[in-house]
N, C-alpha and C positions, 0 to 999 in steps of 0.2 A: 260221874257220868256218867250210864253204861247203856247200852243197847238193848234195841227190842223194835221188835216188830209191832204195826200199827202202823192201825191209819189214819193219814196228816189231820191238822189242826189247824185252824182258818189261818192264827198265828204265829207258825213253823214258817222259815225258812228255808230254803228248797232250793238247786242245785242237779247239776246229770253230774258224776265223774266219771269217767270212763263207760258213761253210759250206760250206766246205773242212778235210778235219782234218788238223792239221800237229803233227808228229813233231820231235824235241826231244831230244835228250839232260839227262839231270837238271844238271849242271853250269852246261848253258849259258844253257838255261832266263833265268833272271836279269837275261840281258847280249838276249834279243828283246826287253825292254820298251823301248816307242816306236817300235819296228824296221819298216820299213816295205818290203818285198819287191815291185819291183819287177819289168814281167816286157818290153825294149825290141825293138821289134823293125820295124831302118830300115837307108836306106843302106851303116850305117856301119855299125850294133852289132846283135849278138841276142841275146841271154842274158838273166837275170837280177841287180842292183843290190838291194844290202841302201846302206840308210839310217837312219842314227841317230841322231836330235839335227843333222839336217840335214845331216851328215857324210857321205861314199858311204863303203864297206869293202871292195867287194866287186863 
């Protein structure tokens, strides 16, 4: 699984989370249940991380 800025596709699942439109492929939608996406910017890293069930995956 990856994160990207892209144009919506006809077969994307759409949901609004905290006012942000989130698009995902239909086969990835179940994987996103209970996932948390964070953005980090500090001295040693900058970027997104995805955590699900307490385990970092990306």
